[in-house]
C-alpha positions in Angstrom: 87.2 112.4 107.8 87.3 109.2 105.8 88.4 106.0 107.4 91.0 104.1 105.4 90.1 100.7 104.2 93.7 100.1 103.2 95.7 97.8 105.5 98.3 99.8 107.6 101.9 99.2 106.6 105.0 98.5 108.7 108.6 98.3 107.9 111.2 95.6 108.8 114.9 96.1 108.6 116.7 93.9 106.1 120.3 95.2 106.2 122.7 98.0 107.0 125.4 98.9 104.5 128.5 100.9 104.8 130.0 101.8 101.5 133.1 103.9 100.7 132.9 106.1 97.6 135.7 107.0 95.2 136.5 110.4 93.6 133.6 111.5 91.4 133.7 112.3 87.8 132.0 115.6 87.1 130.1 115.4 83.8 129.1 119.0 84.1 126.0 121.1 83.8 122.9 119.2 82.4 119.2 120.0 82.5 118.3 120.2 86.2 121.8 120.6 87.7 125.3 119.2 87.7 125.8 115.5 86.9 128.4 113.6 88.9 129.2 110.0 88.5 130.3 108.6 91.9 132.0 105.2 91.8 131.0 102.8 94.6 133.8 101.0 96.5 133.8 97.6 98.3 131.6 97.8 101.4 129.8 95.7 104.0 126.3 94.4 104.3 125.3 93.5 107.9 121.9 92.0 108.6 119.6 91.3 110.3 118.5 89.5 107.1 121.1 90.1 104.4 124.8 89.6 105.1 127.7 90.0 102.8 129.6 92.6 100.8 129.1 95.4 98.4 131.1 94.7 95.3 133.1 97.6 93.9 131.3 97.5 90.5 128.7 100.2 90.7 128.1 104.0 90.6 125.7 106.7 91.5 124.7 108.9 88.6 124.1 111.7 91.0 122.5 115.0 90.0 123.1 118.1 92.2 120.3 120.5 91.8 120.6 124.3 92.1 118.6 124.2 95.4 121.2 121.9 97.1 119.2 118.7 96.9 120.7 115.7 95.1 119.1 112.9 93.2 120.5 109.4 93.8 120.5 107.0 90.8 122.7 104.1 91.9 123.3 100.6 90.5 125.5 98.2 92.3 126.0 94.5 93.3 125.9 92.7 96.6 127.5 89.3 97.2 125.8 87.6 100.1 127.6 85.2 102.4 126.1 82.2 100.6 127.6 83.4 97.3 124.4 84.8 95.8 124.9 88.0 93.8 122.1 90.5 94.0 121.7 93.5 91.6 120.5 96.7 93.3 118.9 99.8 91.8 118.5 102.6 94.3 116.7 105.8 93.4 116.0 108.7 95.7 116.6 112.3 96.9 119.1 113.6 99.4 118.4 116.9 101.2 120.8 118.9 103.3 120.6 117.8 107.0 122.3 118.9 110.2 125.0 116.3 109.9 125.2 116.4 106.1 123.1 115.1 103.2 120.5 112.5 104.1 117.7 111.0 102.2 115.1 108.3 101.4 115.3 106.0 98.5 113.3 103.4 96.7 115.1 100.1 96.0 114.7 97.3 93.5 116.6 94.1 94.1 117.1 91.5 91.4 117.9 88.1 92.7 118.6 84.9 90.7 115.5 82.9 89.9 115.3 79.8 92.1 117.7 81.2 94.7 116.8 81.5 98.4 116.6 85.2 97.8 114.2 85.2 94.8 111.4 86.6 97.0 113.3 89.9 96.9 112.3 90.3 93.2 108.8 91.1 94.3 109.6 93.0 97.5 108.6 96.6 98.1 111.7 98.2 99.6 112.7 101.6 100.9 116.0 102.9 102.1 117.5 105.5 104.3 120.8 107.1 103.3 123.3 109.2 105.2 126.7 110.6 104.1 129.8 109.5 106.1 132.5 112.2 106.5 136.2 111.9 107.2 136.9 115.3 108.5 135.5 117.7 105.8 135.7 115.1 103.0 132.9 112.7 102.0 134.2 109.2 102.7 131.1 107.1 101.9 127.5 106.4 102.7 125.5 104.5 105.3 122.3 102.8 104.0 119.5 100.9 105.6 117.2 98.7 103.5 113.7 98.2 104.8 110.9 96.0 103.5 107.2 97.0 103.7 104.5 94.6 104.8 101.0 94.8 106.2 100.7 95.3 110.0 100.3 92.0 111.8 101.9 90.0 109.0 105.5 88.9 108.5 107.1 89.9 105.2 107.2 87.1 102.6 110.6 85.3 102.6 
């Protein structure tokens, strides 16, 4: 067995989001499945690093595959408590889970140059996503943002 010379990685939680979703627009059958555009409603961003709100200005261009998995391709905005607006691109895959669809995503955050959050422009981020139900109906999603860093080092901020 080869020993890895690569530094081990750890994750640090940046934020938890709760985001309601609105009725989807079904674009219909496309190559690979059924395309649905799911508008994102106003939500909350609660630390431990990022705090603020999800602005109701985005959507997930979701693709439901024949095998039941779904691809996430979401773009949306966060407004932090200091007024900074962050643009988020979130891509991933949802699979059927015991409590409903759940998945892992890769995130890119675009922060204004010179802002206290500019370090996020270079951050390697992953996310976890779970669907929130209201009875049988999908009401929203719960997300967690995580930043990667080498073991023993704090993530750059």
